[in-house]
C-alpha positions as CSV (number, residue, x, y, z in Angstrom):
1,M,74.4,114.6,57.2
2,S,75.0,110.9,58.0
3,L,78.0,109.2,56.3
4,F,76.0,106.2,55.2
5,P,72.3,105.6,54.3
6,F,70.0,103.4,56.3
7,H,67.3,101.9,54.1
8,D,64.2,100.0,55.0
9,P,64.5,96.2,54.5
10,P,63.6,95.2,50.9
11,P,60.8,92.6,50.2
12,R,61.8,89.0,50.9
13,A,63.0,86.9,48.0
14,S,60.5,84.2,47.0
15,S,62.3,82.0,44.5
16,F,64.5,79.0,45.4
17,K,67.5,80.4,43.6
18,Q,67.4,83.6,45.6
19,L,67.2,81.5,48.8
20,V,70.3,79.5,47.8
21,A,72.1,82.8,46.9
22,K,71.3,84.2,50.3
23,L,72.7,81.1,52.0
24,L,76.0,81.4,50.0
25,L,76.2,85.1,50.8
26,L,75.6,84.3,54.5
27,S,78.5,81.8,54.6
28,G,80.8,84.3,52.9
29,C,79.9,87.2,55.2
30,L,80.4,85.2,58.4
31,I,84.1,85.7,57.8
32,L,83.6,89.3,58.6
33,Y,82.9,88.5,62.3
34,T,86.3,87.0,62.9
35,A,88.0,90.4,62.4
36,P,90.1,91.4,65.4
37,L,88.7,94.9,65.7
38,F,85.2,93.7,66.3
39,G,85.5,90.5,68.3
40,Q,83.2,87.6,67.1
41,S,79.8,87.1,65.7
42,D,76.5,86.8,67.5
43,K,73.4,84.8,66.6
44,D,71.1,87.8,67.0
45,E,72.8,89.6,64.2
46,L,72.4,86.9,61.5
47,V,68.9,88.2,60.9
48,H,70.4,91.3,59.2
49,F,71.9,89.2,56.4
50,S,68.4,88.0,55.5
51,N,67.5,91.6,54.8
52,L,70.2,92.3,52.1
53,P,69.0,94.1,49.0
54,K,68.2,91.9,45.9
55,T,71.0,93.7,44.0
56,Y,73.6,92.5,46.6
57,S,75.3,89.6,44.8
58,F,77.8,87.0,45.9
59,Q,80.5,89.1,44.2
60,D,79.5,92.1,46.3
61,S,79.9,90.0,49.4
62,V,83.4,88.8,48.4
63,L,84.5,92.4,47.6
64,F,83.2,93.7,50.9
65,V,84.8,91.0,53.0
66,T,88.1,91.3,51.1
67,L,88.3,95.0,51.7
68,Y,87.2,94.8,55.3
69,Q,89.7,92.0,56.2
70,K,92.5,93.6,54.4
71,A,91.9,96.9,56.2
72,N,92.1,95.0,59.6
73,T,95.4,93.3,58.5
74,V,97.0,96.5,57.2
75,S,96.0,98.5,60.3
76,K,98.7,96.7,62.3
77,F,101.4,98.3,60.2
78,D,100.0,101.3,58.2
79,V,96.9,103.0,59.7
80,D,96.6,105.5,56.8
81,S,96.4,102.7,54.2
82,A,93.9,100.8,56.4
83,L,91.8,104.0,56.4
84,L,91.7,104.1,52.6
85,L,90.6,100.4,52.5
86,M,87.9,100.8,55.1
87,R,86.5,103.9,53.3
88,S,86.4,101.8,50.1
89,A,84.4,99.2,52.0
90,L,82.1,101.9,53.3
91,Q,81.5,103.3,49.8
92,H,80.8,99.8,48.5
93,C,78.2,99.2,51.2
94,N,76.6,102.6,50.6
95,R,76.5,101.9,46.9
96,V,74.6,98.6,47.1
97,G,72.5,99.7,50.1
98,Y,73.9,97.4,52.7
99,S,73.5,99.6,55.8
100,Y,74.5,97.0,58.3
101,G,77.9,96.6,56.7
102,S,78.2,100.4,56.6
103,A,77.7,100.5,60.4
104,N,80.6,98.1,60.9
105,C,82.8,100.2,58.5
106,I,81.9,103.4,60.4
107,M,83.1,101.9,63.7
108,G,86.2,100.5,61.9
109,I,87.1,104.0,60.6
110,S,86.5,105.5,64.0
111,Y,88.9,103.0,65.7
112,L,91.6,103.7,63.0
113,Y,91.4,107.4,63.9
114,F,91.9,106.4,67.5
115,E,95.0,104.3,66.5
116,K,96.4,107.4,64.8
117,G,96.0,109.4,68.0
118,E,93.0,111.5,66.7
119,T,90.8,110.4,69.6
120,K,88.4,113.5,69.4
121,K,87.8,112.8,65.7
122,A,87.1,109.2,66.4
123,L,84.6,110.2,69.2
124,Q,82.9,112.8,67.0
125,L,82.3,110.2,64.2
126,L,80.7,107.7,66.6
127,T,78.5,110.4,68.3
128,K,77.3,111.5,64.9
129,E,76.3,108.0,63.8
130,E,75.2,106.6,67.2
131,Q,71.4,106.9,66.6
132,A,71.7,105.1,63.2
133,I,73.9,102.3,64.6
134,R,71.7,101.7,67.6
135,S,68.6,101.6,65.4
136,F,69.5,98.0,64.4
137,K,68.8,96.7,67.9
138,A,71.8,94.4,67.5
139,P,73.6,93.5,70.8
140,K,76.9,93.1,69.0
141,L,76.8,96.6,67.5
142,D,75.7,98.1,70.8
143,M,78.6,96.3,72.5
144,E,81.1,97.6,69.9
145,L,79.7,101.1,70.4
146,D,79.8,101.1,74.3
147,T,83.4,99.6,74.5
148,K,84.7,102.2,72.0
149,Y,83.0,105.0,73.8
150,G,84.6,103.7,77.0
151,K,88.1,103.5,75.4
152,Y,87.9,107.0,73.8
153,Y,86.6,108.8,76.9
154,K,89.3,107.1,79.0
155,Q,92.0,108.3,76.6
156,L,90.6,111.8,76.7
157,G,90.6,111.8,80.5
158,Y,86.8,111.7,81.1
159,Q,87.1,108.7,83.4
160,D,83.6,108.9,85.0
161,T,82.0,108.8,81.5
162,A,84.3,105.9,80.5
163,I,83.2,103.9,83.6
164,R,79.5,104.5,82.8
165,Y,79.9,103.0,79.2
166,Y,82.0,100.1,80.5
167,F,79.3,99.3,83.1
168,K,76.7,99.4,80.2
169,A,78.9,97.0,78.3
170,L,79.2,94.6,81.2
171,D,75.4,94.5,81.6
172,L,75.0,93.8,77.9
173,L,77.5,90.9,78.2
174,Q,75.5,89.4,81.1
175,R,72.3,89.6,79.1
176,H,73.9,88.3,75.8
177,P,76.9,86.1,76.8
178,S,77.1,84.7,73.2
179,I,78.5,88.1,72.1
180,D,81.9,87.3,73.7
181,T,83.0,83.8,73.0
182,T,86.7,84.7,72.8
183,G,86.9,86.9,75.9
184,F,87.9,90.0,73.8
185,Y,85.3,92.3,75.4
186,Y,85.8,91.1,78.9
187,H,89.6,91.7,78.5
188,T,89.1,95.2,77.2
189,I,86.7,96.2,79.9
190,F,88.6,94.7,82.9
191,T,91.9,96.1,81.7
192,D,90.6,99.7,81.1
193,L,88.6,99.7,84.4
194,G,91.7,98.7,86.3
195,S,93.8,101.4,84.7
196,I,91.1,104.0,85.5
197,F,90.7,103.1,89.1
198,M,94.5,102.9,89.7
199,V,94.8,106.7,89.2
200,D,93.4,107.3,92.7
201,K,95.5,105.6,95.5
202,A,92.3,105.1,97.5
203,D,90.8,103.0,94.7
204,I,93.9,100.8,93.9
205,P,92.4,97.7,95.6
206,V,89.5,98.1,93.2
207,A,91.9,98.4,90.3
208,I,93.8,95.3,91.3
209,R,90.5,93.4,91.6
210,Y,89.6,94.3,88.0
211,F,93.2,93.5,86.8
212,E,92.9,90.0,88.4
213,K,89.7,89.4,86.6
214,G,91.4,90.4,83.3
215,L,94.3,88.1,84.2
216,A,92.0,85.2,84.6
217,V,90.4,86.0,81.1
218,A,93.9,86.2,79.5
219,R,95.0,82.9,81.0
220,Q,91.7,81.2,80.1
221,Y,92.0,82.1,76.4
222,K,95.9,81.7,76.4
223,N,96.4,85.1,74.9
224,D,99.9,86.5,75.4
225,S,99.0,89.9,74.1
226,W,96.3,90.4,76.7
227,L,98.5,88.8,79.4
228,C,101.2,91.3,78.6
229,S,98.9,94.4,79.0
230,I,97.3,93.1,82.2
231,L,100.8,92.5,83.8
232,I,101.8,96.0,82.9
233,G,98.6,97.3,84.6
234,M,99.2,95.2,87.7
235,G,102.7,96.5,88.0
236,G,101.6,100.1,87.7
237,A,98.9,99.6,90.4
238,Y,101.4,98.2,92.9
239,A,103.9,100.9,92.1
240,N,101.2,103.6,92.6
241,Q,100.2,102.0,95.9
242,Q,103.8,102.2,97.0
243,L,103.9,106.0,96.5
244,V,102.1,106.3,99.9
245,D,105.2,105.1,101.7
246,T,108.4,105.8,99.7
247,N,110.7,104.7,102.5
248,N,109.8,101.0,101.9
249,H,110.4,99.9,98.3
250,S,108.6,96.6,98.4
251,G,105.7,97.9,96.3
252,F,108.1,99.3,93.7
253,R,109.9,96.0,93.5
254,K,106.6,94.1,93.1
255,G,105.7,96.5,90.3
256,L,109.1,96.0,88.6
257,K,108.5,92.2,88.8
258,Y,105.2,92.4,87.0
259,M,106.7,94.8,84.4
260,A,109.6,92.4,83.8
261,D,107.2,89.5,83.3
262,A,105.3,91.6,80.8
263,L,108.5,92.6,79.0
264,H,109.6,89.0,78.7
265,I,106.3,88.1,76.9
266,A,106.4,91.2,74.7
267,L,109.9,90.7,73.5
268,K,109.3,86.9,72.9
269,N,106.3,87.7,70.7
270,D,107.7,91.0,69.1
271,Y,104.9,93.1,70.8
272,H,106.9,96.3,70.3
273,F,104.3,98.7,71.6
274,A,103.8,96.6,74.7
275,A,107.6,96.3,75.2
276,K,108.0,100.1,75.0
277,N,105.1,100.5,77.4
278,A,106.8,98.1,79.9
279,Y,110.2,99.9,79.6
280,N,108.6,103.3,80.1
281,N,106.7,102.2,83.2
282,M,109.9,100.6,84.6
283,A,111.6,103.9,84.0
284,A,108.9,105.8,86.0
285,I,109.3,103.3,88.9
286,Y,113.1,103.7,88.9
287,V,112.7,107.5,89.1
288,N,110.5,107.1,92.2
289,M,113.2,104.8,93.7
290,N,115.7,107.6,93.1
291,E,117.7,105.5,90.5
292,P,117.7,108.0,87.5
293,D,120.5,106.1,85.6
294,S,118.4,102.9,85.6
295,A,115.4,105.0,84.4
296,E,117.4,106.5,81.5
297,L,118.6,103.0,80.5
298,C,115.0,101.7,80.3
299,V,114.0,104.7,78.1
300,K,117.0,104.1,75.8
301,K,116.0,100.5,75.3
302,A,112.4,101.5,74.6
303,R,113.5,104.0,71.9
304,Q,115.7,101.3,70.3
305,L,112.6,99.2,69.5
306,P,110.9,99.6,66.0
307,A,108.3,102.3,65.7
308,G,104.7,101.4,65.2
309,P,101.2,103.0,64.9
310,N,100.1,105.3,67.7
311,D,103.7,105.4,69.0
312,Q,103.4,109.0,70.2
313,A,101.8,107.8,73.4
314,N,104.9,105.8,74.3
315,E,107.1,108.7,73.3
316,V,105.2,111.0,75.8
317,R,105.9,108.5,78.6
318,S,109.6,108.2,77.6
319,L,110.0,112.0,77.6
320,L,108.3,112.3,81.0
321,A,110.5,109.6,82.5
322,L,113.6,111.4,81.1
323,G,112.5,114.7,82.5
324,A,111.9,113.3,85.9
325,S,115.2,111.5,85.9
326,F,117.1,114.7,85.1
327,I,115.2,116.5,87.9
328,K,116.7,113.8,90.3
329,K,120.1,114.7,88.8
330,K,119.5,118.4,89.3
331,D,120.0,119.0,85.6
332,Y,116.9,121.2,85.3
333,T,117.7,122.6,81.8
334,K,117.5,119.1,80.2
335,A,114.5,118.2,82.3
336,V,112.5,121.3,81.1
337,T,113.4,120.4,77.5
338,Y,112.1,116.9,77.7
339,L,109.0,117.8,79.7
340,D,108.0,120.7,77.4
341,Q,108.2,118.4,74.4
342,A,106.1,115.7,76.2
343,R,103.6,118.4,77.1
344,K,103.3,119.4,73.5
345,Y,102.7,115.8,72.4
346,S,100.0,115.3,75.1
347,I,98.1,118.4,74.1
348,D,98.2,117.2,70.4
349,Q,96.7,113.9,71.4
350,Q,94.3,115.3,74.0
351,A,95.9,112.8,76.5
352,R,94.7,114.5,79.7
353,N,96.1,111.8,82.0
354,D,99.6,112.3,80.7
355,L,99.2,116.1,80.7
356,A,98.3,116.0,84.4
357,D,101.4,114.0,85.2
358,I,103.6,116.4,83.2
359,D,102.2,119.5,84.9
360,K,102.7,118.0,88.3
361,T,106.3,117.2,87.5
362,L,106.9,120.7,86.0
363,Y,105.4,122.2,89.2
364,A,107.9,120.3,91.4
365,L,110.8,121.3,89.1
366,Y,110.0,125.1,89.2
367,V,109.6,124.9,93.0
368,E,113.1,123.5,93.2
369,T,114.5,126.2,90.9
370,G,112.7,129.0,92.7
371,E,110.6,130.1,89.7
372,Y,107.4,130.3,91.6
373,D,105.3,132.1,89.0
374,K,105.8,129.1,86.6
375,A,105.3,126.7,89.4
376,L,102.0,128.3,90.2
377,A,100.8,128.1,86.6
378,H,101.6,124.4,86.3
379,L,100.0,123.7,89.7
380,Q,96.8,125.4,88.7
381,A,96.8,123.4,85.4
382,Y,97.5,120.1,87.2
383,T,94.8,120.8,89.8
384,F,92.2,121.6,87.1
385,L,93.0,118.4,85.2
386,R,93.2,116.2,88.3
387,D,89.8,117.4,89.6
388,S,88.2,116.7,86.3
389,L,89.8,113.3,85.8
390,I,88.1,111.2,88.5
391,D,85.6,112.0,91.2
392,E,84.8,109.2,93.6
393,D,81.4,110.6,94.6
394,K,80.6,111.0,90.9
395,I,81.5,107.4,90.1
396,R,79.5,106.1,93.0
397,A,76.5,108.2,91.8
398,I,77.0,106.8,88.3
399,T,77.1,103.3,89.6
400,E,73.8,103.7,91.5
401,L,72.2,105.3,88.4
402,E,73.5,102.5,86.2
403,V,71.9,99.9,88.4
404,K,68.5,101.6,88.0
405,Y,69.1,102.1,84.3
406,Q,69.9,98.4,83.9
407,M,66.7,97.3,85.6
408,A,64.6,99.5,83.3
409,E,66.5,98.5,80.2
410,K,66.1,94.8,81.1
411,D,62.3,95.1,81.2
412,K,62.4,97.0,77.9
413,S,64.8,94.4,76.3
414,I,62.6,91.5,77.3
415,V,59.6,93.0,75.5
416,E,61.7,93.7,72.4
417,Q,63.1,90.2,72.4
418,S,59.6,88.7,72.7
419,L,58.4,90.7,69.7
420,T,61.4,89.7,67.7
421,L,60.9,86.0,68.6
422,I,57.2,86.2,67.6
423,R,58.2,87.7,64.2
424,Q,60.8,85.0,63.6
425,Q,58.3,82.3,64.6
426,N,55.7,83.7,62.2
427,R,58.2,83.5,59.3
428,L,59.1,79.9,60.2
429,K,55.5,78.9,60.3
430,E,54.9,80.3,56.8
431,K,57.8,78.2,55.5
432,N,56.8,75.1,57.4
433,I,53.3,75.3,55.8
434,W,54.7,75.1,52.3
435,I,57.1,72.3,53.3
436,G,54.3,70.4,55.0
437,I,52.1,70.6,51.8
438,G,54.9,69.1,49.7
439,I,55.7,66.3,52.1
440,G,52.1,65.0,52.3
441,S,49.3,64.2,54.6
442,T,51.0,61.2,56.1
443,L,54.0,63.2,57.4
444,L,51.6,65.9,58.6
445,L,49.7,63.3,60.7
446,A,52.9,62.0,62.2
447,V,54.0,65.6,63.1
448,L,50.6,66.2,64.7
449,L,50.8,63.0,66.8
450,F,54.3,63.9,67.8
451,I,53.2,67.4,68.9
452,I,50.3,66.0,70.9
453,R,52.6,63.5,72.7
454,R,55.2,66.2,73.4
455,N,52.6,68.5,74.8
456,Y,51.3,65.8,77.0
457,Q,54.8,65.1,78.3
458,H,55.4,68.8,78.9
459,R,52.2,69.1,80.9
460,R,53.1,66.1,83.0
461,R,56.6,67.4,83.6
462,R,55.2,70.8,84.6
463,E,52.8,69.2,87.1
464,E,55.8,67.2,88.6
465,E,57.8,70.4,88.8
466,K,54.9,72.2,90.5
467,Q,54.6,69.5,93.1
468,Q,58.4,69.5,93.7
469,L,58.3,73.3,94.2
470,W,55.3,73.0,96.5
471,K,57.3,70.5,98.7
472,Q,60.3,72.8,98.7
473,D,58.1,75.8,99.8
474,E,56.7,73.7,102.6
475,E,60.1,72.8,103.8
476,I,61.3,76.4,103.7
477,R,58.2,77.6,105.6
478,H,58.8,75.0,108.2
479,L,62.5,76.1,108.6
480,K,61.5,79.7,108.8
481,A,59.0,78.9,111.5
482,V,61.7,77.1,113.5
483,I,64.1,80.0,113.2
484,S,61.4,82.6,114.1
485,G,60.5,80.5,117.2
486,E,64.1,80.4,118.2
487,E,64.5,84.2,117.9
488,K,61.3,84.8,119.8
489,E,62.5,82.6,122.6
490,R,65.9,84.3,122.6
491,A,64.1,87.7,122.9
492,R,62.0,86.4,125.8
493,I,65.0,85.0,127.7
494,G,66.9,88.2,127.0
495,R,64.1,90.4,128.5
496,E,63.8,88.1,131.5
497,L,67.5,88.2,132.1
498,H,67.7,92.0,131.7
499,D,64.5,92.9,133.6
500,G,64.5,90.1,136.2
501,V,67.8,88.5,137.1
502,V,69.9,91.6,136.4
503,G,67.5,93.7,138.5
504,Q,67.7,91.2,141.4
505,L,71.5,91.2,141.3
506,S,71.5,95.0,141.4
507,A,69.3,94.9,144.5
508,A,71.6,92.4,146.1
509,K,74.5,94.7,145.4
510,M,72.6,97.5,147.1
511,N,72.2,95.3,150.2
512,F,75.9,94.7,150.2
513,T,76.4,98.5,150.1
514,M,74.0,99.0,153.0
515,I,75.9,96.4,155.0
516,Q,79.1,98.3,154.2
517,S,77.6,101.5,155.6
518,K,76.0,99.8,158.6
519,Y,79.1,97.9,159.8
520,P,82.4,99.6,160.2
521,Y,85.1,98.6,157.8
522,P,83.5,95.4,156.2
523,E,85.8,95.9,153.2
524,L,88.7,94.8,155.3
525,H,87.3,91.3,155.2
526,A,88.5,89.4,152.2
527,D,85.2,87.3,152.0
528,F,83.2,90.5,151.7
529,K,85.3,91.9,148.9
530,E,85.4,88.6,147.0
531,A,81.6,88.2,147.2
532,L,81.0,91.8,146.0
533,S,83.5,91.1,143.1
534,Y,81.6,87.9,142.1
535,L,78.4,89.9,142.1
536,D,79.7,92.6,139.8
537,D,81.1,90.0,137.4
538,T,77.9,88.0,137.3
539,A,75.9,91.2,136.6
540,Q,78.2,92.1,133.7
541,E,78.0,88.6,132.2
542,L,74.2,88.6,132.4
543,R,74.0,92.0,130.7
544,K,76.3,90.8,127.9
545,A,74.2,87.6,127.5
546,A,71.0,89.6,127.4
547,H,72.5,91.9,124.7
548,N,73.6,89.0,122.6
549,L,70.2,87.4,122.8
550,M,68.5,90.6,121.4
551,P,71.0,93.2,120.4
552,G,69.5,96.7,120.5
553,I,72.1,98.2,118.2
554,L,70.9,95.9,115.4
555,I,67.3,97.3,115.7
556,E,68.5,100.9,115.9
557,Q,71.4,101.1,113.6
558,G,71.3,98.1,111.2
559,L,73.2,95.0,110.3
560,V,76.6,96.5,109.4
561,T,76.9,98.5,112.6
562,A,75.8,95.6,114.8
563,V,78.3,93.2,113.2
564,D,81.1,95.8,113.5
565,A,80.2,96.3,117.2
566,F,80.1,92.6,117.9
567,C,83.4,91.9,116.2
568,E,85.1,94.8,118.0
569,K,83.9,93.5,121.5
570,T,84.9,90.0,120.6
571,A,88.4,91.1,119.5
572,T,88.8,93.0,122.8
573,F,87.8,90.1,124.9
574,T,89.7,87.3,123.0
575,G,92.8,89.2,121.7
576,I,92.1,87.9,118.2
577,Q,92.4,90.5,115.3
578,I,89.0,90.7,113.7
579,D,88.7,92.9,110.6
580,V,85.3,94.0,109.3
581,H,85.0,95.2,105.6
582,Q,82.0,96.5,103.8
583,D,81.6,96.9,100.0
584,G,78.5,98.6,98.7
585,L,75.9,100.6,100.6
586,L,73.6,98.1,102.3
587,P,70.0,99.5,102.9
588,R,67.9,98.6,105.9
589,L,66.3,95.2,105.3
590,D,63.6,93.1,107.1
591,I,64.6,93.1,110.8
592,D,64.2,89.3,111.0
593,F,66.4,88.8,108.0
594,E,69.1,91.1,109.5
595,L,68.9,89.3,112.8
596,S,69.3,85.9,111.1
597,V,72.5,87.2,109.3
598,Y,73.8,88.7,112.5
599,R,73.3,85.2,114.2
600,M,75.3,83.6,111.4
601,V,78.2,86.0,112.0
602,Q,78.0,85.3,115.7
603,E,78.0,81.5,115.2
604,L,80.9,81.6,112.7
605,V,83.1,83.9,114.8
606,Q,82.4,81.9,118.0
607,N,83.3,78.6,116.2
608,I,86.6,80.1,115.0
609,I,87.4,81.2,118.6
610,K,86.6,77.7,119.9
611,H,88.1,75.4,117.3
612,A,90.3,77.3,114.8
613,N,93.2,78.5,117.0
614,A,93.3,81.5,114.7
615,T,95.0,84.9,115.2
616,R,93.2,86.8,112.5
617,V,89.6,86.8,111.2
618,L,88.1,88.7,108.2
619,V,84.3,89.4,108.2
620,Q,83.2,91.0,104.9
621,L,79.7,92.2,103.8
622,D,79.4,92.9,100.1
623,Y,76.2,94.3,98.6
624,H,75.6,94.6,94.9
625,E,71.9,94.9,94.3
626,P,70.2,92.5,94.6
627,M,72.9,90.2,96.0
628,L,74.2,90.3,99.7
629,I,77.4,88.3,100.2
630,L,78.8,87.4,103.6
631,T,82.4,86.0,103.8
632,V,84.1,84.9,107.0
633,E,87.8,83.8,106.7
634,D,90.4,82.8,109.3
635,N,94.1,81.8,109.3
636,G,93.6,79.0,111.8
637,V,94.2,75.2,111.7
638,G,91.7,74.7,108.8
639,I,89.1,72.1,108.4
640,T,88.9,68.6,106.7
641,K,86.1,67.5,104.4
642,K,84.9,65.0,107.0
643,Q,84.7,67.8,109.6
644,A,82.8,70.0,107.2
645,A,80.3,67.3,106.4
646,S,79.7,66.1,110.0
647,G,79.9,69.3,112.0
648,V,76.6,70.1,113.9
649,G,77.3,73.8,113.9
650,L,77.9,73.9,110.1
651,N,74.8,71.8,109.4
652,N,72.8,74.2,111.5
653,L,74.2,77.1,109.6
654,K,73.3,75.5,106.2
655,T,69.8,75.0,107.5
656,R,69.4,78.7,108.4
657,V,70.8,79.7,105.0
658,N,68.4,77.4,103.1
659,A,65.5,78.8,105.1
660,L,66.4,82.2,103.7
661,Q,66.7,80.8,100.1
662,G,70.5,81.5,100.1
663,N,73.6,79.5,99.2
664,V,76.6,78.6,101.3
665,A,80.0,77.3,100.4
666,L,82.9,76.3,102.7
667,S,86.5,75.8,101.6
668,G,89.8,75.2,103.5
669,N,92.5,72.7,104.1
670,E,94.3,71.6,107.2
671,G,96.8,74.2,108.3
672,E,95.6,76.8,105.7
673,G,92.6,78.4,107.4
674,T,88.9,78.2,106.6
675,S,86.7,80.4,104.4
676,V,82.8,80.4,104.5
677,Y,81.0,82.1,101.6
678,I,77.2,82.9,102.0
679,E,75.0,84.8,99.4
680,F,71.4,85.9,99.5
681,D,69.2,87.4,96.8
682,I,67.6,90.3,98.6
683,S,64.8,90.5,96.0
684,L,63.5,87.2,97.4
685,I,63.2,88.6,100.9
686,N,59.7,90.2,100.5
687,S,56.4,90.3,102.3
688,A,55.4,87.0,100.8
689,H,58.4,85.3,102.4
690,E,58.9,86.9,105.7
691,I,61.6,85.4,107.9
């Protein structure tokens, strides 16, 4: 049975007094949306306050807001007392029939269970009430639900499920940016995604990318608490990356620096939980650096800090660090004591990530002590947990499914928003009719004249916009025709070179060979050998030129393979290091479009070879449907603004990009290299706009 009732909206109040009471109630209830557990208010949700029951008085609003805010404040110090206050707020909402307030209270109670370390209980409560909460069709409630699901599943170790919910939340933020005016949701999502991906060393670059996004959010909103948690995550990511090569401690030192910065902020602001977290992470790094005494000192400092809610998670990390440090000291008895205690806490909290680390450490310990039966048991437990924590293929499949899901949900959401807008407009029209009657016929005539004039202006503006769009389409079609003509001419020249000139050179070489067989020892003559060498070089250069004019590998194997082959050959001939990176699975596209992008890569790389004096080049192709992004960077002499504006090659590149309805940006300073960023919307490359 549901914990709170969901009633149908009552009839609208008709009297002026009731309208004034609603407005007062609305202003009082807006305070609710400043609560830290639930971010900030959203315009889409204010409609729910117009559907309050008639019996819901201003005093009811004050009581609800008071209980709710007090629960949020008390939760920082006493979770059990906060639970009592939040349950009182829920009972009050149920009693007066305010189901929207009940939904907020349910999610508040769920989060308090999470703060107590009862994550499964928190998840069960959300799952039970999910259908009722989503029935409001309120973006802010859906955002709360998805981010909490992500956080709970992450804590329980179901990383693939957590990622799926965080991707849903990101899509919701893109469609409704007004949900997050304080950066709260972006911070939560980026921080948790970074900590999920840093578990697997192969995904650490992805983790660092999400942490950097979270770092930008924390600095934008000047939030020291967020900055502290992000710095701890960054430090952990670099330390995990270092574990690949333990002979070089540069990654560990970089991790310690991030942890020290986070610790400084935490101690300055009395963020005791964050300070303990930083100390425990520093202890883990010192253990890996084979400095157990430093690790124990960090744990000691963490335990000296005041206790707080949900402190058991930090205690598990402290015990794990102590156990690992005593393994380094060969004191296996103490190590087992600490690790067994940490394992018990992790099982109580259903913290599968910590449990996997503990089983891995106990496995190593029992191997060293020769207790192979216990070692095997912990190895099996670790393997089971590790395999279930994160699966790269599963995450990739989730991402692909999520993209398809988002497209379907967007179409559905547009229809629902249109219906909602129509209903709101109908209500406004009814009110405006009564207001118009009271104002009089003179004002009505003025309004009608204003509407007629505005509509005329709108029609004229639309006509001007259509003409402008028509001119732009004409320019684009002209540019595409020029590019198409260039490519056809290249193909013709390539075929002529390959089938004509190269064939003639091959025949000439055969004649040289016949002369060699006819006349004894012609190879002893330097002129003969030199002429034969020139002939070989010329044939090779012509083959290479013919291939560049119409690369067969592009037609057969696609854009990424062709770019990779071109860069590899160019690097071989020039001695410049050229790295090619790909992010996202790029499907086969229109062949003319692929050829145009390939030409852009050729032109950019050749410009770097001619002018940049660079030793290293990065070519990156990123595809996140529907956007294809091409980035070419070098470490050469850089480029000035004057050169960027007047360069013929760059202007030619911009013309090609515009013809494909793409965007191009160039950045760089003298002596600091150059970066060119190009993006295309693949959905615009269709049969109606062939290249």
